[in-house]
C-alpha positions in Angstrom: -10.8 6.4 -38.7 -12.4 4.1 -41.4 -10.1 5.4 -44.1 -6.9 5.2 -42.1 -7.4 1.7 -41.0 -8.2 0.6 -44.6 -4.7 1.8 -45.6 -3.1 0.6 -42.4 -4.4 -3.0 -42.4 -3.6 -3.9 -46.1 -0.1 -2.7 -45.5 0.4 -5.3 -42.8 -1.0 -8.1 -45.0 1.1 -7.0 -47.9 4.4 -6.8 -46.1 4.2 -9.5 -43.3 7.9 -10.3 -43.4 8.8 -6.7 -42.6 6.3 -6.6 -39.7 7.4 -9.9 -38.3 11.2 -9.0 -38.6 10.6 -5.6 -36.9 8.7 -7.1 -34.1 11.2 -9.7 -33.4 14.0 -7.1 -33.5 12.2 -5.1 -30.8 11.6 -8.4 -28.8 15.4 -9.1 -28.8 16.3 -5.7 -27.7 13.6 -5.9 -24.8 14.8 -9.2 -23.7 18.3 -7.8 -23.1 16.9 -5.3 -20.3 14.4 -7.5 -18.7 16.9 -9.3 -16.3 17.9 -5.9 -15.0 14.4 -5.0 -13.6 14.8 -4.6 -9.9 12.7 -5.7 -7.0 11.6 -3.0 -4.5 11.9 -4.6 -1.1 11.3 -1.4 1.0 7.9 -0.2 2.1 9.3 3.3 1.6 8.0 3.2 -2.0 4.5 3.5 -0.6 5.2 6.7 1.2 4.7 10.3 -0.1 8.3 11.6 0.3 7.1 15.2 0.1 4.7 14.9 3.0 5.6 16.8 6.2 5.4 13.5 8.2 8.0 11.8 5.9 10.3 14.8 5.9 10.2 15.2 9.7 10.6 11.5 10.2 13.8 11.6 8.2 15.1 14.4 10.4 14.2 12.4 13.4 16.1 9.3 12.2 19.3 11.5 11.6 19.2 12.3 15.3 18.0 9.1 16.9 19.0 6.5 14.6 17.2 4.1 12.2 13.8 2.9 13.0 14.6 -0.3 11.0 14.5 -3.1 13.5 14.9 -6.8 13.4 13.6 -8.7 16.4 14.7 -12.2 17.2 12.6 -13.7 20.1 14.0 -16.9 21.7 11.4 -19.0 23.7 11.9 -21.6 26.4 10.4 -22.6 29.7 13.1 -20.7 31.4 15.4 -18.3 29.6 17.7 -18.1 32.6 19.8 -21.3 32.1 23.3 -21.4 31.3 22.7 -23.0 27.8 20.1 -20.4 26.8 22.2 -17.4 28.0 25.2 -18.6 26.1 23.1 -19.1 23.1 21.8 -15.5 23.3 25.3 -14.1 23.9 26.6 -16.0 20.9 23.7 -14.8 18.7 24.3 -11.2 19.9 27.9 -11.2 19.0 27.2 -12.9 15.6 24.5 -10.4 14.8 26.6 -7.5 15.7 29.3 -8.5 13.3 26.9 -8.4 10.3 27.2 -5.7 7.6 24.7 -2.8 7.9 24.0 -3.5 11.6 24.4 -0.5 13.8 23.5 -1.9 17.2 22.5 -5.2 18.8 20.9 -5.2 22.3 20.0 -8.3 24.4 19.9 -9.3 28.0 23.6 -10.5 27.8 25.1 -7.2 26.7 22.7 -4.5 28.1 24.1 -2.2 30.8 22.9 -2.3 34.3 23.1 0.2 37.3 24.1 -1.2 40.7 23.7 1.1 43.6 25.1 0.9 47.1 26.2 3.3 49.9 24.8 6.3 47.9 26.8 5.6 44.9 26.1 3.6 41.8 28.2 1.6 39.2 27.3 1.2 35.6 28.3 -2.2 34.2 27.0 -5.0 32.1 24.0 -6.7 33.4 25.7 -9.9 32.8 29.5 -9.6 33.0 29.7 -13.4 33.0 27.2 -16.2 32.5 26.8 -18.2 35.7 26.4 -22.0 35.9 25.0 -22.1 39.5 21.3 -22.2 39.8 21.2 -19.7 42.6 23.0 -17.0 40.7 20.8 -17.7 37.6 17.7 -17.2 39.7 19.0 -14.1 41.1 19.7 -12.7 37.6 16.2 -13.6 36.6 14.6 -11.7 39.6 16.7 -8.6 38.8 15.9 -8.8 35.1 12.0 -9.1 35.5 12.0 -6.4 38.2 13.8 -3.8 35.8 11.2 -1.7 33.8 13.9 -1.1 31.2 14.3 -4.8 30.5 10.7 -6.1 31.0 8.7 -6.3 27.6 11.8 -4.9 25.8 14.4 -7.6 26.3 12.7 -10.1 28.5 9.1 -11.3 29.0 7.4 -10.9 32.5 7.5 -14.7 32.9 11.1 -14.9 31.8 10.2 -17.4 29.0 11.0 -15.1 26.1 14.1 -13.1 25.4 14.5 -10.5 22.6 17.6 -9.7 20.7 17.0 -6.2 19.1 19.0 -5.6 15.9 19.0 -2.0 14.8 20.2 -1.3 11.2 22.2 1.5 10.0 20.3 4.6 8.7 20.9 4.8 5.1 19.1 5.6 1.9 17.4 2.7 0.1 17.4 0.8 3.4 15.3 -2.0 1.9 18.2 -3.2 -0.4 20.4 -4.0 2.5 17.6 -4.9 5.0 17.1 -8.0 3.0 20.7 -8.9 3.2 20.7 -8.5 7.0 17.6 -10.6 7.4 19.0 -13.3 5.2 22.1 -13.4 7.3 20.2 -13.5 10.5 18.2 -16.4 9.3 21.3 -18.3 8.3 22.8 -17.8 11.8 19.6 -18.8 13.5 19.5 -21.9 11.4 23.1 -22.6 12.2 23.0 -22.0 16.0 19.4 -22.6 17.2 18.7 -26.3 16.9 16.2 -27.3 19.5 14.8 -24.0 20.6 11.8 -22.1 19.4 12.6 -18.7 17.9 10.5 -16.0 16.2 11.8 -13.4 13.7 9.9 -10.2 13.1 10.3 -6.4 13.3 9.9 -3.7 10.6 12.8 -4.9 8.5 11.8 -8.5 8.7 8.2 -7.7 7.6 9.6 -5.8 4.5 11.8 -9.0 4.0 8.8 -11.2 3.8 6.9 -8.7 1.6 9.7 -9.3 -0.9 9.9 -13.0 -0.4 6.2 -13.5 -1.0 6.3 -11.0 -4.0 9.1 -13.3 -5.6 7.0 -16.3 -4.9 4.0 -14.7 -6.4 5.8 -14.0 -9.7 7.1 -17.5 -9.9 3.6 -18.9 -9.4 1.4 -16.4 -11.3 3.0 -16.6 -14.7 3.1 -20.4 -15.2 -0.5 -20.9 -13.9 -2.1 -18.1 -16.0 -0.2 -19.3 -19.1 -1.5 -22.8 -18.5 -5.1 -21.6 -18.0 -4.9 -19.5 -21.2 -3.5 -22.4 -23.1 -6.3 -24.8 -21.9 -9.1 -22.3 -22.7 -7.6 -21.5 -26.1 -7.2 -25.1 -27.0 -10.9 -25.8 -26.1 -12.0 -22.7 -28.1 -9.9 -23.0 -31.1 -9.6 -26.8 -31.3 -6.1 -27.1 -32.6 -2.9 -26.8 -30.7 -1.1 -25.1 -33.6 -3.7 -22.3 -33.7 -3.2 -21.7 -30.0 0.4 -20.6 -30.7 -1.0 -17.4 -32.4 -2.5 -15.7 -29.4 0.2 -17.3 -27.2 2.9 -15.5 -29.2 0.9 -12.3 -29.1 0.5 -12.2 -25.4 4.2 -13.2 -24.8 5.4 -10.3 -26.9 2.9 -7.9 -25.4 4.2 -8.8 -22.0 7.8 -8.5 -23.0 7.2 -4.9 -24.4 5.3 -3.9 -21.3 8.0 -5.0 -18.9 10.6 -3.3 -21.1 8.5 -0.1 -20.8 8.6 -0.7 -16.9 12.3 -0.9 -17.0 12.8 2.2 -19.2 10.7 4.2 -16.8 13.1 3.3 -14.0 10.5 1.4 -12.1 10.9 -1.6 -9.9 8.6 -4.5 -9.2 6.8 -4.0 -5.9 3.8 -5.5 -4.1 1.4 -3.5 -6.4 3.2 -3.8 -9.7 3.7 -7.6 -9.2 0.2 -8.0 -10.5 1.0 -6.4 -13.9 2.3 -9.7 -15.7 -0.9 -11.8 -15.0 -3.2 -8.8 -15.8 -1.4 -8.1 -19.2 -1.4 -11.6 -20.2 -5.2 -12.0 -19.4 -6.2 -8.7 -21.1 -3.9 -9.0 -24.2 -5.3 -12.3 -25.2 -8.8 -10.9 -25.4 -8.4 -9.0 -28.8 -6.7 -12.2 -30.2 -9.7 -14.3 -29.1 -12.3 -11.8 -30.7 -10.1 -11.8 -33.9 -9.6 -15.5 -34.3 -12.8 -16.9 -33.1 -14.9 -14.7 -35.3 -12.6 -15.3 -38.4 -12.9 -19.1 -37.8 -16.6 -19.0 -36.8 -17.6 -17.0 -39.9 -15.2 -18.7 -42.3 -17.8 -21.4 -43.1 -20.4 -18.6 -43.8 -18.2 -16.8 -46.4 -17.5 -17.3 -50.0 -14.5 -15.2 -50.1 -10.9 -16.3 -50.0 -9.3 -16.9 -46.6 -7.1 -13.9 -46.9 -10.0 -11.5 -48.0 -12.2 -12.9 -45.3 -9.5 -12.4 -42.7 -8.8 -8.8 -44.0 -12.5 -8.0 -43.5 -12.5 -9.4 -40.0 -9.6 -7.3 -39.0 -11.2 -4.2 -40.5 -14.5 -5.0 -38.8 -12.9 -5.5 -35.5 -10.3 -2.8 -35.5 -12.5 0.0 -34.4 -14.3 -1.9 -31.5 -11.0 -3.4 -30.3 -9.4 0.0 -30.4 -12.2 1.4 -28.3 -12.0 -1.5 -25.8 -8.2 -1.1 -25.5 -8.7 2.6 -25.0 -11.3 2.1 -22.2 -9.2 -0.4 -20.5 -6.1 1.8 -20.7 -8.2 4.8 -19.4 -9.1 2.6 -16.4 -5.5 2.0 -15.7 -4.4 5.6 -16.6 -6.9 6.9 -13.9 -4.5 5.4 -11.2 -1.9 7.9 -12.1 -3.7 10.6 -10.2 -2.7 8.7 -7.0 0.0 10.3 -4.7 1.3 6.8 -4.0 4.2 5.9 -6.4 3.5 2.1 -6.7 -0.3 2.8 -7.7 0.9 5.5 -10.2 3.4 3.1 -11.7 0.8 0.3 -12.0 -1.5 2.6 -13.8 1.0 3.9 -16.2 2.7 0.6 -17.2 -0.5 -1.5 -17.4 -2.2 1.2 -19.4 0.7 1.4 -21.9 0.8 -2.4 -21.9 -2.8 -2.6 -23.1 -1.9 -0.5 -26.1 1.1 -2.7 -26.8 -1.2 -5.7 -26.7 -3.5 -4.0 -29.2 -0.8 -3.0 -31.6 0.8 -6.4 -31.5 -2.6 -8.0 -32.1 -3.4 -6.0 -35.2 0.2 -6.1 -36.6 2.2 -9.1 -35.6 -0.7 -11.6 -35.5 -2.1 -10.8 -38.9 1.5 -10.8 -40.3 1.9 -14.3 -38.9 -1.4 -15.5 -40.3 -0.5 -14.1 -43.9 3.1 -15.2 -43.9 2.4 -18.8 -43.0 -1.1 -19.0 -44.6 -2.6 -20.3 -41.4 -6.2 -19.8 -42.3 -5.8 -21.5 -45.7 -4.1 -24.4 -44.0 -6.9 -24.8 -41.4 -9.8 -23.9 -43.6 -11.0 -27.4 -44.0 -10.6 -28.1 -40.4 -12.6 -25.2 -39.2 -15.5 -25.7 -41.6 -16.3 -28.7 -39.4 -18.5 -28.2 -36.4 -16.8 -30.9 -34.5 -13.4 -29.1 -34.7 -14.6 -26.7 -32.0 -14.6 -28.5 -28.6 -17.9 -27.9 -27.0 -19.0 -25.6 -30.0 -22.5 -27.3 -30.1 -22.9 -27.0 -26.3 -21.8 -23.4 -26.2 -24.1 -22.5 -29.2 -27.0 -24.3 -27.5 -26.3 -22.5 -24.2 -26.3 -19.1 -26.1 -29.6 -19.9 -27.7 -31.0 -20.7 -24.2 -29.7 -17.4 -22.8 -31.4 -15.7 -25.7 -34.8 -17.4 -24.9 -34.3 -16.7 -21.2 -33.8 -13.1 -21.9 -36.8 -12.9 -24.3 -39.2 -14.8 -22.0 -38.2 -13.3 -18.6 -37.0 -9.7 -19.5 -39.3 -8.1 -17.0 -38.5 -10.4 -14.1 -34.8 -10.0 -14.8 -35.1 -6.1 -14.7 -37.1 -6.4 -11.5 -34.4 -8.7 -10.0 -31.8 -6.1 -11.1 -33.6 -3.4 -9.2 -33.7 -5.6 -6.1 -30.1 -6.5 -6.5 -29.1 -2.8 -6.8 -31.1 -2.0 -3.6 -29.3 -4.8 -1.6 -26.0 -3.7 -2.9 -26.5 -0.1 -2.0 -27.5 -1.3 1.6 -24.3 -3.4 1.7 -22.2 -0.3 0.5 -23.2 1.5 3.6 -21.7 -1.2 5.8 -18.2 -1.0 4.1 -15.3 -0.1 6.5 -12.3 1.8 5.2 -9.4 0.1 6.9 -6.1 -1.7 6.5 -4.6 -4.1 9.0 -0.8 -4.2 8.4 -0.5 -7.6 10.2 -3.3 -9.0 8.2 -1.4 -8.4 5.0 -0.1 -11.9 5.8 -2.0 -15.2 6.1 -2.2 -16.4 9.6 -0.3 -19.5 8.7 2.8 -17.6 7.6 5.9 -17.5 9.8 5.9 -13.6 9.9 2.3 -13.5 11.2 3.0 -16.1 13.8 6.2 -14.4 14.9 4.6 -10.9 15.1 1.7 -12.0 17.1 3.9 -13.9 19.5 6.2 -10.9 20.1 3.2 -8.7 20.7 1.9 -11.1 23.4 5.1 -11.7 25.1 7.1 -8.6 24.6 6.4 -4.9 23.9 5.4 -5.4 20.2 6.8 -5.0 16.7 5.4 -1.6 15.6 5.8 1.6 17.5 5.1 5.3 17.5 7.8 7.9 18.2 6.6 10.9 20.2 9.1 13.7 19.4 9.5 16.6 21.8 11.8 19.4 20.7 12.4 22.4 23.0 13.7 25.9 22.1 16.6 25.8 24.6 19.4 23.5 25.6 19.2 21.3 28.8 15.4 21.8 28.8 14.8 18.1 29.7 17.3 18.2 32.7 14.7 20.4 34.6 12.5 18.4 37.0 9.5 20.4 36.0 10.0 19.5 32.3 10.5 15.8 33.3 7.2 16.0 35.4 5.4 17.1 32.2 7.1 14.2 30.4 5.9 11.9 33.2 2.3 13.0 32.7 2.6 12.4 29.0 3.8 8.9 29.6 0.9 8.3 32.0 -1.5 9.5 29.3 0.0 7.2 26.8 -0.2 4.3 29.2 -4.0 4.9 29.3 -4.4 4.3 25.6 -5.6 0.7 25.2 -3.6 0.2 21.9 -0.3 1.1 23.6 1.6 -1.9 24.9 4.9 -0.6 26.2 6.5 2.8 26.7 10.1 3.7 27.0 11.9 7.1 27.3 14.8 8.8 28.9 12.7 9.2 32.0 12.9 5.6 32.7 16.7 5.8 32.8 16.7 8.8 35.1 14.3 7.1 37.6 16.4 3.9 37.5 19.6 5.9 38.2 18.0 7.8 41.1 16.8 4.5 42.6 20.2 2.9 42.3 21.9 6.0 43.8 19.7 5.4 46.8 20.7 1.8 47.5 18.0 0.3 45.2 15.2 1.8 47.3 11.9 1.5 45.3 10.6 4.7 46.9 13.3 6.6 44.9 12.2 5.3 41.6 11.0 8.8 40.8 12.3 12.0 39.2 15.2 13.6 41.2 14.3 16.8 43.0 16.8 19.2 41.4 18.4 20.0 38.1 21.8 19.8 39.6 21.3 16.2 40.8 20.0 15.2 37.4 23.1 16.7 35.8 25.4 14.8 38.2 23.6 11.6 37.5 24.0 12.0 33.7 27.7 12.9 34.1 28.3 9.7 36.2 26.2 7.4 34.2 27.1 8.6 30.7 24.8 9.1 27.8 25.5 6.1 25.5 22.4 4.1 26.5 20.2 7.2 26.4 21.3 8.3 22.9 18.2 6.5 21.4 15.9 8.8 23.5 17.7 12.2 24.0 20.1 14.4 22.0 23.4 15.6 23.3 22.1 19.1 24.2 19.2 17.6 26.1 16.9 19.8 24.0 15.3 17.0 21.9 13.8 13.8 23.3 11.6 11.0 22.0 9.3 8.5 23.5 8.9 5.0 22.0 5.3 3.6 22.4 5.1 0.0 21.2 1.7 -0.9 19.9 -0.5 -4.0 20.0 -2.8 -2.8 17.3 -2.3 -2.9 13.5 -5.6 -1.5 12.2 -5.0 1.8 10.4 -8.5 2.9 11.3 -7.9 2.5 15.0 -4.2 3.7 14.8 -5.3 6.9 12.9 -7.4 7.6 16.1 -4.6 6.8 18.4 -2.3 9.1 16.4 -4.9 11.9 16.4 -5.5 11.4 20.2 -1.8 11.7 21.1 -1.4 14.7 18.6 -4.3 16.4 20.3 -2.7 16.0 23.7 0.6 17.3 22.4 -1.1 20.3 20.8 -2.9 21.1 24.1 0.0 20.5 26.4 3.1 21.3 24.5 2.6 23.1 21.2 1.3 26.2 22.9 4.5 26.6 24.9 8.3 26.3 24.3 8.2 22.6 23.2 7.2 21.2 19.8 5.5 17.9 20.0 4.8 15.4 17.0 3.9 11.8 16.5 6.3 10.3 14.0 7.3 6.9 12.5 6.6 4.2 10.0 3.1 3.6 11.6 2.2 7.3 10.8 3.4 6.9 7.2 1.6 3.6 6.8 -1.7 5.2 8.0 -1.3 8.3 5.8 -0.4 6.0 2.7 -3.5 3.9 3.2 -5.7 6.9 3.6 -4.0 8.4 0.4 -4.5 5.3 -1.7 -8.2 4.9 -0.7 -9.1 8.5 -1.2 -7.1 8.5 -4.5 -9.1 5.6 -5.9 -12.3 7.5 -5.5 -10.7 10.3 -7.7 -9.5 7.6 -10.1 -12.9 5.9 -10.4 -14.6 9.2 -10.9 -12.1 10.2 -13.6 -12.3 6.8 -15.4 -16.1 6.9 -15.4 -16.2 10.3 -16.6 -13.9 9.7 -19.6 -15.1 6.3 -20.5 -18.8 6.9 -20.4 -18.2 10.3 -22.1 -16.5 8.3 -24.9 -19.5 5.9 -25.0 -21.9 8.8 -25.6 -19.6 10.1 -28.4 -19.1 6.7 -30.1 -22.8 5.7 -30.2 -24.0 9.3 -30.7 -27.1 8.7 -28.7 -27.8 9.8 -25.2 -30.2 6.9 -24.6 -27.5 4.2 -25.7 -24.9 6.0 -23.7 -27.1 5.9 -20.6 -27.9 2.2 -21.2 -24.3 1.3 -21.6 -23.5 2.6 -18.1 -25.9 0.2 -16.4 -24.2 -3.2 -17.1 -20.9 -1.7 -16.1 -21.8 0.1 -13.0 -23.8 -2.8 -11.8 -21.0 -5.3 -11.3 -19.0 -2.7 -9.4 -21.9 -1.9 -7.2 -22.6 -5.6 -6.5 -18.8 -6.0 -5.6 -19.1 -3.2 -3.1 -22.3 -4.5 -1.7 -20.8 -8.0 -1.3 -17.7 -6.4 0.5 -20.1 -4.7 2.9 -22.3 -7.7 3.6 -19.3 -10.0 4.1 -17.2 -7.4 6.1 -14.4 -7.1 3.5 -12.7 -3.9 4.2 -11.9 -1.3 1.6 -8.1 -1.0 1.8 -5.2 0.0 -0.4 -5.7 -3.1 -2.6 -9.5 -3.6 -2.9 -9.9 0.2 -3.5 -8.0 -0.1 -6.9 -10.5 -2.6 -8.2 -13.2 -0.2 -9.4 -10.9 2.1 -11.4 -9.2 -1.0 -13.1 -12.4 -2.9 -13.4 -14.5 -0.2 -15.1 -12.0 0.0 -17.9 -11.8 -3.8 -18.4 -15.6 -4.8 -18.0 -16.7 -2.0 -20.5 -14.9 -3.9 -23.3 -17.6 -6.6 -23.8 -20.3 -4.0 -23.6 -18.6 -2.1 -26.5 -18.5 -5.4 -28.5 -22.0 -6.2 -27.9 -23.5 -2.8 -28.6 -21.3 -2.4 -31.7 -22.7 -5.7 -33.1 -26.2 -5.1 -32.0 -26.3 -1.7 -33.7 -25.0 -3.2 -37.0 -27.8 -5.7 -37.1 -30.5 -3.3 -36.0 -29.7 -1.0 -39.0 -30.6 -3.9 -41.3 -33.6 -5.2 -39.4 -35.3 -2.9 -36.7 -36.3 -6.0 -34.7 -34.8 -5.7 -31.3 -35.5 -9.3 -30.3 -33.8 -10.6 -33.5 -30.9 -8.2 -32.9 -30.5 -9.6 -29.5 -30.4 -13.2 -30.7 -28.0 -12.3 -33.5 -25.6 -10.5 -31.3 -25.6 -13.2 -28.6 -25.0 -16.0 -31.2 -22.2 -14.0 -32.9 -20.5 -12.2 -29.8 -21.6 -14.6 -27.1 -18.7 -17.0 -27.7 -15.7 -14.5 -27.5 -17.4 -12.6 -24.7 -17.7 -15.8 -22.6 -14.1 -16.9 -23.6 -12.6 -13.4 -22.7 -14.6 -13.2 -19.5 -13.4 -16.7 -18.5 -9.9 -15.8 -19.2 -10.1 -12.6 -17.2 -11.8 -14.4 -14.5 -8.9 -16.8 -14.1 -6.3 -14.2 -15.1 -7.3 -12.0 -12.1 -8.4 -14.9 -10.0 -5.0 -16.5 -10.1 -3.7 -13.6 -8.1 -5.8 -14.8 -5.2 -3.2 -17.6 -4.4 -0.8 -15.0 -3.2 0.3 -15.2 0.3 0.1 -11.5 0.5 -3.5 -10.8 1.5 -4.2 -7.5 -0.2 -3.0 -9.1 -3.5 -5.2 -12.1 -2.8 -8.2 -10.0 -2.0 -7.6 -8.0 -5.2 -7.6 -11.2 -7.3 -10.8 -12.6 -5.6 -12.9 -9.5 -5.9 -11.7 -8.7 -9.4 -12.5 -12.1 -10.6 -15.9 -11.8 -9.1 -16.3 -8.5 -10.9 -15.5 -10.2 -14.2 -18.2 -12.8 -13.5 -20.8 -10.2 -12.6 -19.9 -8.2 -15.8 -20.4 -11.3 -17.9 -24.0 -11.6 -16.4 -24.5 -7.9 -17.1 -23.6 -8.1 -20.8 -25.3 -11.3 -21.8 -28.5 -11.0 -19.7 -29.2 -7.6 -18.2 -28.0 -5.5 -21.2 -30.1 -7.3 -23.7 -33.2 -7.1 -21.5 -32.8 -3.3 -21.1 -32.3 -2.9 -24.9 -35.5 -5.0 -25.6 -37.5 -3.1 -23.0 -36.3 0.5 -23.7 -35.7 0.1 -27.5 -33.2 2.9 -27.8 -32.4 4.5 -31.2 -29.0 3.9 -32.6 -27.5 6.4 -35.1 
């Protein structure tokens, strides 16, 4: 490695123009493709498309239509006024005319059954909108007494009406769902002036996923660039020198996003964190390179070029190791079964290597070509040129003294901290709440909770029952079993509203008997049921039964979003189906987006345990190999495992759940936080070979490596921390906890690691 880098580095310094021209040529090519990167607006990207649940759900959708729903809820003190009903009717017509909309149902266009003299007539519930108060009150009474309408299209208190917009079932539904929701919002803004309305549903939730993701991208990049600029200005002392790392990180990010495009990936709610992460990580090598070159320039008698060449040679190997460990942390995510997580791991991992290559090719070429170190040589010989240099140096000396004087108490405190963290880890709950992905102040959160309260709810489970013969569900005995299943579903606290073909059959039977409530029950014979179906028609029942009456589905609307609780609900229902159906002639299964959400969350969380294990195995194995000493390898593990353990402990004590976002922190973090440990141990071992005094080695290493370690940690803290401003809660939680991890890692490298080294005195080879 030493020989190769001595050939590689002088070539860059000898031919800087060639390196600069080649890099800029690739940048121009990359920029051509960046505008074509797509945004993934569908939650389908999080699902395992090869899982049985996904395959069976696609088959279910081909029969019963799309499960993509947009719900518009209109609120007023009384929905049944002429003004409100005309508004609902107008909205219904406008929504129905939109592209990609398959069906729109509201109180003004839904069918109704009217029975008298042992016959019934099927017609619209509202053939015309009356203006007389008496007729409006009559409509209200009929609506809130109909089980098919209540909590589906109208609330029990008649203050809220729902317009259900069902989208066409097509591939890549997320692409046109956004267009539908955009158009729905435009129509609502145009027609609804002085009424309260709420917009939610599965497609609307996807829409706001994308909207907030775009907002994140717009906010993240300028803020992280500003933070990096300020920190670099304070550390390098001259605005012109700040341009070097700024150009480096910009080029690194461009190459990374080009790679994302070439892989055919899109930006989604996971990969949206790639830009701020790459910017923060890619600047670290530049900081180590420039700060050490400028800091040691005053101590050197060589020319600026010779001195800079030596700095590059000295830092090449440790920076290569840090880039490798960081990349391994990201690459470990590729074992996940969830596509966005795999994509994040691959792209960010490759992006780390882009940053390393650019830092050790493009940056040195710029320095050599424009003689920047010669130009700023006189400036950087002066102490005052570094903002806060004296204060930072003084602070580092104090850290060294603190470590020397209190090493034993520090180690005892570390043991206590580990014990408390382990206790906190036991309290962690593995859970994702889909609704809590959004802040409570967001419109989608408010709309969803309102609809849950007033109507049936936004999310639902589909209970699929498929018989082995035709007309199975025309048999009263079969319908009795279906009725018992619905009664069982009603007993589950998390279920809010249940609808099936059975509700239609009971309603028809009641209407056929002059609206007598005693006949709101299953008809007594198959022949009578067949007659009802023939007279009524099947259009309204197509969402619940196939044409052969062999396959039916029940929609169970939910008032719960916790994947932990929903997993138990799904398991409870499936156990009932296995016991009461799957041992006979009917196959029963629980299907839907909720099932896929629960499975995806479980897959992501379990996958991160594998990712963390893989990352730790490779990284720490590499540490043993690099330092060629078991004792040093073991010691290197402690300051890197400790921040992760403390983070998990804090999560447990504060009740922060382990979900699809927070579970990724460890695998990514272990690759990032080990970087400063490598730099510290590499410098420590170099001094120790000259002087076997461990205390002096500690002071020397802190004084020479403390500054870049602090700067890189601060940038990483803000780089990850800036993600916390996201309105998408999992992304925000990821940012807060990862920033905390960086702060804990800084404490581990500058305080705990030196104390362990002085106490154990391991032998370096």
